N, C-alpha and C positions, 0 to 999 in steps of 0.2 A: 502493500498499499503506499501511497505517496500524498505528500501536501504540496501542491502547486498554489504559489503565492505571486500574485502580480500587482505592481503599483503603476497605476494608469493615470492620464488625464482624465480628469472627470467629464468631460463633454463626450468620451469615447465609450464611458460605461454603458448607456442605454442600447447601443449597437451591442457591445460585447454579450450582455446579458441575453439579448434577443439570440444572440449566435450559439451561444453556450447552451440554453435552453433548447434550440432547435438540432442540437447533436445529441442530446438526452442527458446534459449534465440537471440532476435532480434536487441538488443541495450546493449551496454557498454562502458564504459569510462575507459581507460588504462591511467597509469603514470608511469613513470619512478622515483622512490624515494629512499632515502638511510634513513638509521637509524640504531638502535642498539636495543638489548634486552637482555636476559639472557644467548645468546650464547657470549655474551663478556668475551673474557677469560681476560683481564687486568680491572680489575674497575677502574684504574686511567687515563687509555686513552679514549678516545672517538672515537672508530673506527667505522665510517658509512658504512655499508655494502649496496651494492646496492639492491635493491628489485623492486618488479612490486606490483604496486596497481591497483584492478580491481574493479569498481563500477557498480553495476546493480540496476537497480530498474524495481520492479517487484509487482504483485499482494500477497498478505497474501497468497494466496493457493500454490505459488510456492516457498516459501522461503527454506522450508526443502527438497524439491529437489533438489536446486540451491547447498544448505550447501552440501547436500550428494555428489553431482558431483564435488566440490571444495575438498573435504577431500578426495574422492577417488582419485582423479588426483595428489594433490600435497602433501600427507602425505607420508614421508619417516621414520618417527619414530626417526628422530634424532631434536637437536636444530637447530633453524632457519628456519622450515618449515612454519611459519607465523602464521596470526589470521585471523579471519575472526568476524565482527562485524555487526549486524542486528540491524537498526533503523525505526521507525516507520516514515511515512510520513505523514503530514498533507495534504499537495496538491501538486499535479505535474501538470505544465501546459505547453502545446506544444506552443511555442511563435508563428509561423508559422500559426498556424489553431485557437489558444484560446482556444483547448479542454482541459477540465480537467479531473482530475481522471485517473482511471484507462487506460481509451483510451488515455489517452497522454503518457503513458507509452509505 
């Protein structure tokens, strides 16, 4: 199991949500966050730009498909497009039913 996290431009989220639902993603967590990276124009100031963070738990088989969708929807070729991070999950447990593993995703 994997966790796919992406930090994207907020204006791209509605299109990304539609695309992810279209490929069968049944759950995601979305947060409004602020941050900065290489797009910062003045290194002496800390300009935190609004971003949207999307987290998806998925099977190992779905990771590349999800990454492809995120890149297709969110890539503009300009600074500030965002990042995708993939991490391994040791265990996922659904609290309501105590189901474990991929079935809990």
